[in-house]
PLY file of the C-alpha trace (Angstrom):
ply
format ascii 1.0
element vertex 468
property float x
property float y
property float z
element edge 467
property int vertex1
property int vertex2
end_header
-59.71 -7.34 -46.14
-61.74 -5.79 -48.95
-60.21 -2.38 -48.22
-56.67 -3.85 -48.37
-57.43 -5.53 -51.70
-58.81 -2.26 -53.06
-55.65 -0.37 -52.03
-53.39 -2.97 -53.63
-55.34 -2.81 -56.88
-55.28 0.99 -56.76
-51.49 1.19 -56.43
-50.92 -1.40 -59.15
-53.18 0.61 -61.46
-51.35 3.85 -60.66
-47.83 2.44 -60.92
-45.81 3.52 -63.97
-44.77 -0.10 -64.40
-48.31 -1.31 -65.04
-48.64 -3.85 -67.84
-49.86 -1.37 -70.47
-47.52 -1.45 -73.46
-44.89 1.32 -73.48
-45.60 4.01 -76.04
-42.87 5.04 -78.55
-42.10 8.74 -78.94
-39.86 9.95 -81.78
-37.98 13.13 -80.92
-36.14 15.34 -83.41
-33.24 17.05 -81.64
-31.31 18.51 -84.61
-31.83 18.79 -88.37
-31.99 15.25 -89.72
-31.39 13.68 -86.29
-33.94 11.90 -84.13
-34.26 9.14 -81.56
-37.22 7.06 -80.40
-37.84 6.57 -76.69
-40.54 4.41 -75.11
-42.48 5.62 -72.06
-45.37 4.23 -70.03
-48.84 5.08 -71.33
-49.99 8.37 -69.86
-46.63 10.14 -70.17
-45.15 12.32 -72.89
-41.61 13.59 -73.52
-40.11 16.55 -75.37
-36.67 18.03 -76.00
-36.64 21.11 -73.78
-33.26 22.40 -74.98
-30.35 21.12 -77.07
-26.77 21.94 -78.01
-25.35 21.71 -74.49
-21.82 20.42 -73.86
-22.27 17.31 -71.73
-25.08 18.47 -69.40
-25.18 16.75 -66.02
-27.29 17.87 -63.03
-29.82 20.52 -62.02
-30.55 22.68 -58.98
-33.12 25.38 -58.28
-31.94 28.69 -56.79
-33.74 30.45 -53.91
-35.24 32.87 -56.44
-36.78 29.96 -58.37
-34.42 29.97 -61.35
-33.25 26.63 -62.68
-29.52 25.92 -63.07
-27.71 23.13 -64.92
-24.05 22.04 -65.02
-22.14 21.07 -68.16
-18.77 19.28 -68.23
-17.90 20.10 -71.87
-16.49 16.68 -72.88
-15.09 13.42 -71.51
-11.60 14.78 -70.84
-10.26 16.30 -67.65
-10.70 19.94 -68.65
-11.47 23.44 -67.41
-14.24 24.19 -69.91
-17.12 23.20 -67.65
-19.91 25.66 -66.96
-22.98 26.47 -64.90
-25.92 27.92 -66.82
-29.46 29.13 -66.22
-32.37 27.57 -68.12
-34.75 30.46 -68.73
-38.01 31.26 -70.49
-39.86 27.96 -70.24
-42.84 27.78 -72.61
-45.48 25.31 -71.33
-47.13 25.11 -74.75
-43.97 24.02 -76.61
-42.26 22.45 -73.57
-39.04 24.29 -74.41
-36.69 26.78 -72.78
-36.11 30.02 -74.70
-32.60 30.68 -73.37
-29.54 29.08 -71.82
-27.80 31.91 -69.94
-24.13 31.44 -68.92
-23.57 31.96 -65.20
-20.10 30.45 -64.55
-17.52 29.30 -67.08
-14.04 27.75 -67.22
-14.69 25.28 -64.39
-12.92 21.98 -63.83
-15.54 19.29 -64.38
-18.55 20.66 -62.45
-20.80 17.64 -61.95
-23.59 19.17 -59.87
-24.41 22.12 -57.63
-26.45 23.07 -54.57
-27.87 26.22 -52.96
-28.07 27.19 -49.29
-29.29 30.31 -47.47
-27.57 30.91 -44.14
-29.22 32.27 -40.95
-28.10 35.81 -41.87
-30.07 35.59 -45.12
-27.08 35.26 -47.46
-27.58 32.68 -50.21
-24.67 30.56 -51.44
-24.03 28.46 -54.52
-21.87 25.35 -53.89
-20.02 23.82 -56.85
-17.88 20.66 -56.48
-14.92 20.56 -58.86
-12.40 17.78 -59.37
-9.83 19.39 -57.09
-11.95 21.39 -54.65
-15.37 22.38 -53.33
-16.10 26.08 -53.79
-18.99 28.36 -52.89
-20.11 31.71 -54.35
-22.30 34.43 -52.85
-25.59 34.28 -54.71
-27.69 37.34 -55.52
-31.27 36.83 -56.67
-31.78 37.63 -60.35
-28.09 38.17 -61.10
-26.47 36.40 -64.06
-23.05 36.14 -62.38
-21.88 35.43 -58.83
-21.62 38.26 -56.33
-17.87 37.97 -55.82
-15.04 35.43 -56.14
-15.36 31.85 -54.87
-14.37 30.59 -51.45
-12.55 27.25 -51.36
-14.04 25.08 -48.61
-12.45 21.69 -49.22
-9.74 20.19 -51.40
-9.78 16.79 -53.10
-7.16 14.53 -54.69
-7.15 15.39 -58.40
-4.66 12.98 -59.92
-4.70 9.42 -61.25
-5.32 7.55 -64.46
-7.70 8.91 -67.06
-11.13 8.07 -65.64
-12.54 6.66 -68.88
-10.26 3.62 -68.57
-11.91 2.54 -65.32
-9.43 4.37 -63.14
-9.94 7.51 -61.10
-13.18 9.46 -61.09
-13.37 13.14 -62.03
-16.73 14.01 -60.52
-17.60 15.21 -57.04
-21.18 15.57 -55.80
-22.59 18.01 -53.23
-25.82 18.21 -51.23
-26.82 20.58 -48.44
-29.20 19.20 -45.84
-30.49 19.76 -42.34
-30.30 16.29 -40.84
-30.38 15.28 -37.20
-31.00 18.88 -36.16
-28.06 20.56 -37.90
-27.26 21.81 -41.39
-24.26 20.21 -43.05
-22.78 20.05 -46.54
-22.23 16.50 -47.84
-19.75 15.72 -50.61
-18.92 12.43 -52.30
-15.64 11.68 -54.08
-15.11 8.55 -56.19
-12.23 6.11 -56.03
-8.90 6.58 -57.78
-9.02 3.12 -59.32
-11.20 0.22 -60.31
-10.23 -2.19 -57.50
-7.52 -1.24 -55.03
-6.63 -0.25 -51.49
-6.74 3.56 -51.53
-3.91 5.66 -50.14
-6.10 8.65 -49.23
-9.17 8.73 -47.03
-10.99 11.26 -49.27
-11.40 8.69 -52.05
-14.51 6.51 -52.24
-16.07 8.40 -49.34
-18.84 10.71 -48.14
-17.48 13.82 -46.42
-19.48 16.16 -44.18
-18.62 19.80 -43.38
-20.31 22.84 -41.90
-21.68 25.27 -44.51
-18.59 27.49 -44.03
-16.21 24.56 -44.62
-15.26 23.96 -40.99
-15.30 20.64 -39.11
-14.70 18.25 -42.03
-15.04 14.56 -41.34
-15.90 11.36 -43.17
-19.29 9.81 -42.48
-19.10 6.94 -44.98
-16.37 4.84 -46.58
-16.54 2.20 -49.29
-18.62 4.06 -51.90
-16.69 3.42 -55.11
-18.41 6.16 -57.12
-21.55 7.77 -55.69
-22.47 10.25 -58.42
-25.83 11.56 -57.18
-26.68 12.46 -53.62
-30.19 13.51 -52.68
-32.09 14.29 -49.48
-35.69 13.07 -49.53
-37.80 15.06 -47.05
-40.81 12.81 -47.67
-38.88 9.81 -46.32
-37.90 11.29 -42.95
-35.24 13.46 -44.54
-33.09 10.48 -45.46
-29.98 10.91 -47.59
-29.84 8.64 -50.66
-27.04 7.94 -53.14
-26.56 6.01 -56.35
-23.30 4.05 -56.49
-21.33 2.10 -59.11
-19.61 -1.23 -58.60
-16.20 -2.16 -60.00
-15.27 -3.82 -63.29
-13.06 -6.83 -62.63
-15.66 -9.55 -62.02
-17.02 -9.92 -65.55
-20.22 -8.81 -67.24
-22.71 -10.08 -64.62
-21.13 -8.83 -61.38
-21.14 -6.81 -59.24
-24.58 -5.25 -59.02
-24.70 -1.47 -58.90
-26.28 -0.10 -55.75
-28.67 2.46 -54.30
-28.14 3.30 -50.63
-29.91 5.14 -47.87
-26.83 6.54 -46.18
-26.05 6.79 -42.47
-25.27 10.50 -42.45
-24.70 10.89 -38.71
-22.60 8.20 -37.03
-22.81 8.48 -33.25
-20.12 10.13 -31.17
-16.99 8.01 -31.29
-18.62 5.63 -33.77
-16.66 4.71 -36.88
-18.01 5.89 -40.22
-20.21 3.37 -41.99
-18.42 1.24 -44.58
-20.45 0.33 -47.67
-18.06 -2.39 -48.76
-15.80 -1.32 -51.60
-13.25 -2.61 -52.48
-13.56 -6.04 -50.85
-17.34 -6.41 -50.59
-19.63 -6.30 -53.61
-23.34 -6.95 -54.10
-24.86 -10.01 -55.79
-28.57 -10.86 -55.68
-29.04 -7.88 -53.40
-26.60 -9.11 -50.74
-23.01 -8.14 -49.88
-20.43 -10.77 -50.85
-16.72 -10.94 -49.97
-14.49 -10.55 -53.04
-11.86 -13.27 -53.23
-9.75 -11.34 -55.76
-6.38 -10.39 -54.21
-5.95 -6.66 -53.89
-3.12 -5.37 -56.12
0.01 -3.99 -54.52
1.12 -0.53 -55.58
4.68 -0.28 -56.94
7.37 1.62 -55.11
8.15 5.30 -55.80
10.97 4.41 -58.23
8.78 2.32 -60.51
8.28 4.42 -63.66
6.35 1.87 -65.74
3.04 1.66 -63.91
1.02 3.19 -66.72
2.35 0.67 -69.25
2.20 -2.54 -67.27
-0.89 -4.77 -67.66
-2.27 -6.47 -64.62
-1.88 -10.21 -64.26
-4.73 -11.81 -66.16
-5.35 -15.02 -68.04
-4.23 -13.27 -71.21
-0.65 -12.31 -71.91
-1.67 -8.92 -73.29
-4.47 -6.50 -72.39
-7.44 -6.64 -74.72
-8.74 -3.71 -76.71
-12.46 -3.10 -77.05
-13.18 -1.27 -80.32
-16.79 -0.51 -79.42
-17.25 1.45 -76.20
-19.12 4.54 -75.10
-15.74 6.31 -75.03
-14.28 5.10 -78.33
-11.54 2.50 -78.71
-9.74 1.80 -75.44
-8.01 -0.90 -73.47
-10.27 -3.09 -71.40
-10.57 -3.13 -67.61
-7.74 -5.67 -67.47
-5.30 -3.09 -68.82
-2.56 -1.09 -67.19
-2.99 0.29 -63.78
-6.76 0.46 -63.37
-6.44 -1.65 -60.22
-3.67 0.47 -58.70
-4.34 3.32 -56.30
-3.25 6.80 -57.31
-0.02 7.76 -55.55
-0.64 10.25 -52.73
0.76 13.77 -53.16
2.17 15.07 -49.89
2.03 18.66 -51.13
-1.62 18.59 -52.14
-2.95 20.42 -49.07
-5.70 17.89 -48.42
-7.46 18.03 -45.04
-6.63 15.47 -42.37
-9.65 13.17 -42.46
-8.08 10.29 -40.59
-6.63 7.01 -41.78
-7.74 4.98 -44.76
-9.83 2.09 -43.42
-8.39 -1.38 -43.77
-10.12 -3.56 -46.40
-13.05 -5.42 -44.94
-12.45 -9.12 -44.30
-16.13 -9.80 -43.67
-19.25 -8.26 -45.19
-21.58 -8.92 -42.28
-21.62 -5.27 -41.18
-22.01 -3.74 -44.65
-25.30 -1.78 -44.67
-28.07 -3.27 -46.76
-28.65 -1.77 -50.18
-31.99 -0.02 -50.59
-32.07 -1.69 -54.01
-29.62 -2.90 -56.64
-29.35 -2.71 -60.43
-27.88 -5.02 -63.06
-24.09 -5.00 -63.23
-22.53 -2.05 -65.09
-25.85 -0.16 -65.35
-24.08 2.96 -63.97
-26.84 4.60 -61.91
-26.53 8.39 -61.86
-29.42 10.81 -61.24
-32.25 10.09 -58.84
-35.52 11.78 -57.96
-38.32 10.92 -55.55
-41.99 11.69 -56.13
-44.12 12.09 -53.00
-47.82 11.83 -52.40
-48.63 14.99 -54.37
-47.88 13.19 -57.65
-50.99 11.32 -58.86
-49.12 9.04 -61.28
-45.66 8.76 -59.72
-46.48 9.15 -56.04
-44.24 6.96 -53.88
-41.77 6.26 -56.69
-38.08 6.79 -57.13
-36.87 7.39 -60.68
-33.19 6.59 -61.35
-31.25 7.30 -64.54
-29.04 4.36 -65.58
-26.29 5.92 -67.67
-25.29 2.57 -69.17
-22.23 0.37 -69.38
-19.14 1.85 -71.00
-19.11 -1.38 -73.03
-22.50 -1.36 -74.80
-22.24 -5.05 -75.73
-23.08 -5.80 -72.07
-26.45 -4.17 -72.71
-27.22 -2.95 -69.19
-28.38 0.53 -68.24
-29.23 3.10 -70.93
-32.70 3.63 -69.45
-34.72 5.17 -66.67
-36.00 2.83 -64.02
-38.76 3.27 -61.42
-39.44 1.60 -58.08
-41.37 2.36 -54.92
-39.94 2.74 -51.45
-42.11 -0.24 -50.56
-41.27 -2.92 -53.14
-37.84 -1.56 -54.23
-38.00 -3.56 -57.46
-36.63 -1.51 -60.39
-38.77 -1.62 -63.53
-38.23 0.08 -66.87
-39.66 3.57 -67.18
-37.95 4.99 -70.30
-36.06 2.84 -72.81
-34.62 3.34 -76.28
-31.27 4.92 -75.47
-29.59 1.67 -76.59
-30.75 -0.62 -79.41
-29.43 -3.74 -81.07
-28.92 -3.19 -84.78
-27.89 -6.31 -86.66
-26.20 -7.82 -83.63
-24.37 -4.64 -82.62
-25.45 -2.44 -79.74
-25.97 1.15 -80.85
-25.98 4.09 -78.43
-28.65 6.74 -79.04
-28.24 8.66 -75.78
-27.20 8.37 -72.15
-29.56 9.54 -69.38
-27.87 11.39 -66.54
-29.43 13.99 -64.19
-33.04 14.27 -62.98
-35.00 17.14 -61.48
-38.67 17.18 -60.45
-40.31 20.44 -61.59
-44.07 19.82 -61.16
-46.42 16.97 -60.23
-45.43 13.93 -62.32
-43.11 16.16 -64.37
-39.33 16.13 -64.43
-36.32 17.21 -66.44
-33.68 14.76 -67.64
-30.22 15.46 -69.04
-28.61 13.40 -71.80
-24.86 14.03 -71.62
-24.23 12.01 -74.79
-26.46 14.06 -77.11
-26.26 17.32 -75.16
-30.01 17.48 -74.51
-32.43 18.29 -71.73
-35.71 16.38 -71.98
-38.91 17.13 -70.12
-41.20 14.23 -69.15
-44.78 15.15 -68.26
-48.31 13.71 -68.10
-49.81 13.26 -71.56
-52.17 16.04 -72.53
-50.46 18.69 -70.40
0 1
1 2
2 3
3 4
4 5
5 6
6 7
7 8
8 9
9 10
10 11
11 12
12 13
13 14
14 15
15 16
16 17
17 18
18 19
19 20
20 21
21 22
22 23
23 24
24 25
25 26
26 27
27 28
28 29
29 30
30 31
31 32
32 33
33 34
34 35
35 36
36 37
37 38
38 39
39 40
40 41
41 42
42 43
43 44
44 45
45 46
46 47
47 48
48 49
49 50
50 51
51 52
52 53
53 54
54 55
55 56
56 57
57 58
58 59
59 60
60 61
61 62
62 63
63 64
64 65
65 66
66 67
67 68
68 69
69 70
70 71
71 72
72 73
73 74
74 75
75 76
76 77
77 78
78 79
79 80
80 81
81 82
82 83
83 84
84 85
85 86
86 87
87 88
88 89
89 90
90 91
91 92
92 93
93 94
94 95
95 96
96 97
97 98
98 99
99 100
100 101
101 102
102 103
103 104
104 105
105 106
106 107
107 108
108 109
109 110
110 111
111 112
112 113
113 114
114 115
115 116
116 117
117 118
118 119
119 120
120 121
121 122
122 123
123 124
124 125
125 126
126 127
127 128
128 129
129 130
130 131
131 132
132 133
133 134
134 135
135 136
136 137
137 138
138 139
139 140
140 141
141 142
142 143
143 144
144 145
145 146
146 147
147 148
148 149
149 150
150 151
151 152
152 153
153 154
154 155
155 156
156 157
157 158
158 159
159 160
160 161
161 162
162 163
163 164
164 165
165 166
166 167
167 168
168 169
169 170
170 171
171 172
172 173
173 174
174 175
175 176
176 177
177 178
178 179
179 180
180 181
181 182
182 183
183 184
184 185
185 186
186 187
187 188
188 189
189 190
190 191
191 192
192 193
193 194
194 195
195 196
196 197
197 198
198 199
199 200
200 201
201 202
202 203
203 204
204 205
205 206
206 207
207 208
208 209
209 210
210 211
211 212
212 213
213 214
214 215
215 216
216 217
217 218
218 219
219 220
220 221
221 222
222 223
223 224
224 225
225 226
226 227
227 228
228 229
229 230
230 231
231 232
232 233
233 234
234 235
235 236
236 237
237 238
238 239
239 240
240 241
241 242
242 243
243 244
244 245
245 246
246 247
247 248
248 249
249 250
250 251
251 252
252 253
253 254
254 255
255 256
256 257
257 258
258 259
259 260
260 261
261 262
262 263
263 264
264 265
265 266
266 267
267 268
268 269
269 270
270 271
271 272
272 273
273 274
274 275
275 276
276 277
277 278
278 279
279 280
280 281
281 282
282 283
283 284
284 285
285 286
286 287
287 288
288 289
289 290
290 291
291 292
292 293
293 294
294 295
295 296
296 297
297 298
298 299
299 300
300 301
301 302
302 303
303 304
304 305
305 306
306 307
307 308
308 309
309 310
310 311
311 312
312 313
313 314
314 315
315 316
316 317
317 318
318 319
319 320
320 321
321 322
322 323
323 324
324 325
325 326
326 327
327 328
328 329
329 330
330 331
331 332
332 333
333 334
334 335
335 336
336 337
337 338
338 339
339 340
340 341
341 342
342 343
343 344
344 345
345 346
346 347
347 348
348 349
349 350
350 351
351 352
352 353
353 354
354 355
355 356
356 357
357 358
358 359
359 360
360 361
361 362
362 363
363 364
364 365
365 366
366 367
367 368
368 369
369 370
370 371
371 372
372 373
373 374
374 375
375 376
376 377
377 378
378 379
379 380
380 381
381 382
382 383
383 384
384 385
385 386
386 387
387 388
388 389
389 390
390 391
391 392
392 393
393 394
394 395
395 396
396 397
397 398
398 399
399 400
400 401
401 402
402 403
403 404
404 405
405 406
406 407
407 408
408 409
409 410
410 411
411 412
412 413
413 414
414 415
415 416
416 417
417 418
418 419
419 420
420 421
421 422
422 423
423 424
424 425
425 426
426 427
427 428
428 429
429 430
430 431
431 432
432 433
433 434
434 435
435 436
436 437
437 438
438 439
439 440
440 441
441 442
442 443
443 444
444 445
445 446
446 447
447 448
448 449
449 450
450 451
451 452
452 453
453 454
454 455
455 456
456 457
457 458
458 459
459 460
460 461
461 462
462 463
463 464
464 465
465 466
466 467
């Protein structure tokens, strides 16, 4: 009994959510520009590099070099890039160089490396319309040859910033259940609809060479980070965003441990979207009727508001994306029309909307509605301060008045209760919410030390134990 009490007190003392007051840190990131972020006592933060064009996620190459993706801006564009962060100085906590590796890419969200049994290393990059891989040569500052296209995705729909289709794809390579597979997530084409293509709102699995594609999970509206955690039996985890038609308080955003290997003949797991959402940590059946897509001769889809209590769609003048129509506006609840000529793989039929939520897998944890969870990292036993903790970046609601997200949160695999870890990316100034930054991708680089992208300010931060 005494030993158990000692262990409980030890873990409470070591947790980053202990009751010590968060410490403010003011960071200058450009001449005359600064922001103040609050971290738990015992941690420090610095701007490791700046001036990036919408940095997103990291990966480490087999030769130890650190890579980061950038998506350039919020539009659907081909100005995305993959770069190398080089010359880290542990005294100043800064990188000396950002070396271009790939340019002119269509919205590269993240990347992954894999070395095959023959010893050839590969770089996988998921783009809006396809998954490609490049031969990787250690130490080189460009790929060793042209890309191979392994998988194609639907790449059409409404502009994503209006709550419609999602531009990003996410890749992870993992040896699970005795075999190495590449896992790719693709977001939905809409806010709330019955999809017309199986690739949307799904988790797809392929062999490293692109063969044997199949879906292993449906019903993930927008799973933007995908991470294997070797310390937790090699489980595959994903952050996931809920939809936007149930108001400011629902649905909760989710964090799942995914079933990455359905048994032979077993249907892929369905995580609920569109007809099941999460409230108070539990799946709930959505009573909202699913919209019906117009026929092929209807040319006014993009201009027609959905049926709401208001005669006209509202306009929100204060969003993370500038002035735009609200989620009740034209077409965000209509599936993108399928393109027969797109060359998409045959991944089977689109599952029928769930009529019961009893078989929806439990969420590992949930976050406040519209928090927009993106990057995740897990810290194992070798981390004295963060051991046993997940850190998740909450990108923040597109409508800052809601006030959720815009922070890093921490929780253990045991209690699964998210608590603030870094705040200050959103403040209330005179009754108006003001955005100072938006946390995005995470990467653990040393014990209790990790990198964090801010795709709003174009920064990479490094968080580390104070005094190091």
